[in-house]
N, C-alpha and C positions, 0 to 999 in steps of 0.2 A: 494354749496355742491352737490356732484354727488350721484345719487341714481340709482339703478337697480330695475326694476319692472319685476319679473319673473311671468309668467302666465301659468295656466293649459290650454294646447291647445288640450286636449282630454277630453271629458265630458261623463257623465254616461247616459244621457237621452236627448231626443229632448227638454224637458222642460229646461234643463240646457243650451242647445244650444241657445234657444230663449232668455234666460235671460243674457247670457254672454256679448254680445256686448254692450248694454246700461250700464250695471254695470261696465264693464272694462273701457269703455270710461270715465265714471265719476271718477273712481279711478285714472286713468292716468291724467286726467285734474287737480284733486286736488293735486296730487304729483308734477306735472309739474309746478304748480303755486308757489312752494316753493323750488324745486330742479331742477337741470339739470338731466333729467331722460332718461334712456335708457331701452327700453322694450326688453325682451328676452323670447322666448318660452321655456317652461320646456324641451321639447324634443330636443332643440338645445343647451342645456348646455353642455359645453365641457372644458371650461377653468375656472381658479380661478376667483371668484368674489371679491377678496380682493382689487381691485383697486377702489372700490366705498366707500363712506362714510357710507352708509346704504343700505341694500337690503330689498325690499318688495317682498313678493310673494303672489299672488292672486289665491286662490283655496281652498285647505283644508290641512289636515295633510300630505297626500301623497306628495303634491307639496312642502310643507315645508321641509319634510325629504329629498326629492330629491335635493332641493336647498342647504340644509345644507352640503351636501357632497362636495360642491365647496367652502366652507367658512372655513377660519381659524381665522381671526381677526375681520372681519367686522360684526357689529350687524345685526340681522335679525328680521323682523316684518312680521308675518303671517296675512293674511287678509282672512276671510271666505267669499268666493264669493257666496256660495249657503248655507246660514245658515239653510234654511228650509230642507236641505237634508244632510248636513255634520255637524258632531259634532265639528270638528276643535278644538280639545282639546289644541293643541299647539299654536293656533292662538291668536293674541293680540286683534283683533277687527273684526267686521263685515264690509262689504263693505260700509255700510251706515254711519260708524263711523270713516272713515279714516281722515276726517278733524279734528275731535276732537283729534285723536291720534297725528297728525302732530303738532297741537297747544300745546299739552302736551309735546311733544318731544322738541320743541324749547323753552318752558318755563322751562324745566328741571324737570317736574313733573313725568316723567316716565323714568326709566333707564333699560338697559338690564341686565339680570342676567346670570352669567356664569354657564353652565351645563356641567358636565363631560361627555366625550364620550369614546367609546370603540374602541380599536385598536385590530384587529385580525391578528395573524401571522400564516402562513402556512409553516411548516418546517423552522421556524425561520425568515421568510421573511414577513414583513408587507404587507397587502393588499393595504395600502395607502389610505384607506377610513375611515373617522371618523364616527362611528355609534352612532347616538343620542339615538336610541330606543333599538334595540336588534339584536341579530344574532341567527339564528336557523340552527343547523346541522341536516339534515334529508335526507331521500331518495329523489331522484329527483322528485318522486311523493310522496308528504308528507303524503299521506294516507297509504302508505306501510311501512313495518317494516324497521327500521334502525339498523345497527349493527356497534358497535364501542367499543373501550376501553376507560373508563373514569378513570382518576387518580386525587385524591384530598386528601390533608392532609395525605399522606402516605398510602392511601387505593387505590387499583387498581382493577377494575372490567371490565369484558366483559359483555356488556348489549345488549339486543334486546328491542327496544321501538319505540315510534313514533317520537323520536328525542330529542334533547337537546336544550333548550333555554339558552342563556346567555344575560343578560340585564343590562342596566345602571339603576341608581335610577329612572330616569324619565320613562324609558321604562318598569320598573318592574310593573307599575300600569296596564299594558295591558294584553297581552296574558299570560305572566308568572304568574301574580297574578290570572288570571282566572283559570289557571291549578293548583292552590294551592301552588305556589312557595313562598319561603321566600322573604320578601321585605327589602332592606337595609334601615336602619335609617341614616347611615353615608352617606353624599352626595358624598364621595370619594370612596365608596365601590360598588361592583357589586353583582349580584346574578345569580345562575344557577338553572334550573329546568328540570328534566327528565320527558318527557311526556309519561304517560301510559306505565310504565316499565313492559314488559312481562317476562323477564328473566334476571337474574344477576348471574354471577359466580365469585368466588373469595372471598366472604364474606357472613356472615350470613344474613345481611340486605342490600338491594340495596341502593347505593348512590342515593338520589332523589333530594334534594334541599338544598341549603346553601347560605349564604352571604359570600363573600370573598373580600379581598383586593389584588389587583394585585402587591402591593409592598411587601407583606409578605406571601400570600397563592398562591400555584401553582395549577391551574386547567388546565389539558391537556385532549384533546379528540383525539384519534387515530382512523382513519377510517378503517373499516374492510369490505369494499366493493368498487367496482368501479362505483357504481350507486348513489353516495351521492352528495349532494349540500349544499353550504352555502347560506342561504337566509338572506340578511341584510336589516334591517329597513322595515319589512313587504314585502319583495320580490322586493324592488326597486333595490337592488343589488343582483345578483345571480352569483355564482362561482362554477363550478364543482370541486370536489376533488376526488382523486383516492386512491386506496388501500394503507394503511400504512402511509398516510400523517398525520402529527401531528399538531394539532391546539392548540395554546396558546393565552392567552388574557391578555391585559394590558391596563392601562389608556392611552388614546391618548393624545399627548402633547398639543393639541389645544382644549380647552373647547369652546363650542358654546355660544356666547353672544346673548341671545334670549330675546326679549321683551315679558313680560307676559301680562295677560289680562288687558285691559284698565280699565275695570270696577273695578277690584280688586285694581289696582294702584291708581285710582282716589280718 
């Protein structure tokens, strides 16, 4: 079987730099003893990884989210490379547990779970990136005010706020939840949340947060400035948007097959 091993080639501290080489060498050795493995730096990702049977990524949630953008069908296993510094919520195991994961994989004791992803369209054209976590429409400096028109379930408002989050069920546990956003119970639904709304026109109460289904509910955001950006999956993806562009959201056709926590699955 062929495996790709994507690794974080930029680290947060000198401590991580010192730990990286011995930990990564051990991870690669364990994977190479069971798979035909190819190592790829995260910064070098440019093509689809779907030619492999499984993809491992060593780093944290940022590395996993960036790697997931290049996957449609191949299952993904995240490995926490620095568990003492990184939460790695989306990762399946720590670097020290990789052999236990491989054994569980070959014995069929752990299976990937399909997670719905978000497709964002600008003026009706898909960005072509499947977002696992969330998308934020905001000023290019997110601390500044964002101006846009939001339309949802027949209500349309012009708002000034800190921006609008749109999240998948998995991503709704992060920034959207911290901002008081509604969280979807249905694994096929999404949620949006307006951050710190300062002004809303066109209705008595501002649209703030709701759960929606891309198959039945329409959420559109129309930009009212030339200084706006889309930040996808925590800023891993960034795209400038100009005045009057219309953003719509739907379920991406390819769910991500992601391995969950080894400890939970065991």
